[in-house]
C-alpha positions in Angstrom: -267.8 101.4 -147.1 -265.0 101.5 -144.5 -265.8 100.9 -140.8 -266.0 104.6 -140.1 -267.8 106.3 -143.0 -268.7 110.0 -143.2 -272.4 110.7 -143.2 -273.7 113.8 -145.1 -276.6 114.9 -147.2 -276.8 116.1 -150.8 -279.9 118.0 -151.8 -281.7 116.4 -148.8 -280.6 112.8 -149.6 -278.6 111.1 -146.8 -275.4 109.6 -148.1 -272.1 108.2 -146.8 -268.6 107.9 -148.1 -265.2 106.8 -146.9 -263.6 109.2 -144.5 -260.9 111.4 -146.1 -262.6 111.8 -149.5 -263.2 115.1 -151.1 -266.8 116.1 -151.6 -266.5 115.5 -155.3 -265.2 112.0 -154.7 -267.9 111.3 -152.2 -270.6 112.4 -154.7 -269.1 110.3 -157.4 -268.9 107.3 -155.1 -272.6 107.7 -154.6 -273.3 107.8 -158.4 -273.8 111.6 -158.5 -272.0 113.0 -161.5 -273.5 116.5 -161.9 -274.3 119.1 -159.2 -274.3 122.4 -160.9 -275.6 123.9 -164.2 -273.9 126.5 -166.5 -275.3 130.0 -166.5 -275.8 129.9 -170.3 -277.6 126.8 -171.6 -278.1 125.2 -168.2 -275.6 122.4 -169.0 -274.9 120.0 -166.2 -271.5 120.2 -164.5 -269.5 118.1 -162.0 -265.9 117.1 -161.8 -263.8 118.4 -164.7 -260.2 119.2 -163.9 -260.3 117.7 -160.4 -257.4 119.9 -159.3 -259.1 123.2 -158.4 -258.3 125.2 -161.5 -261.8 125.3 -163.1 -265.1 126.0 -161.4 -267.2 123.2 -162.7 -267.4 121.3 -159.4 -268.9 124.1 -157.3 -271.4 123.0 -154.5 -272.9 124.9 -151.6 -271.9 123.5 -148.2 -274.0 125.2 -145.5 -273.4 128.0 -144.7 -270.8 128.5 -147.5 -271.6 129.1 -151.2 -269.5 128.1 -154.2 -267.1 125.6 -152.6 -264.9 123.5 -154.9 -265.9 119.9 -154.4 -262.7 118.6 -155.8 -260.6 120.3 -153.1 -262.8 120.2 -150.0 -262.9 117.1 -147.8 -266.4 115.9 -146.9 -267.1 116.1 -143.2 -269.6 114.2 -141.0 -272.9 116.1 -141.0 -272.2 118.3 -144.1 -275.3 119.7 -145.7 -274.3 119.9 -149.3 -276.6 121.3 -152.0 -276.6 121.9 -155.8 -274.7 125.2 -156.1 -276.7 128.3 -156.4 -273.7 130.0 -157.8 -273.4 130.2 -161.6 -269.6 130.2 -161.4 -267.3 132.7 -163.0 -268.3 134.6 -166.1 -267.0 133.3 -169.4 
């Protein structure tokens, strides 16, 4: 990790990542590839398009719900959890 990593938690687990990464990148860097499940079938989801067009990468970042992990930079102290949002219908 760089000299000045960002510290955050995901589902209660303390993690760190290089400063300037997106939440999605930070989770992938820590070996986490899925952080949401589909509303039908409960299939795991994580990064898919990585450019903010789909909704597969949604996470909750206290106090916000349904944040796109591929677009949102991870910040020191972020409390990130598996998304409680099922994402858009369809």
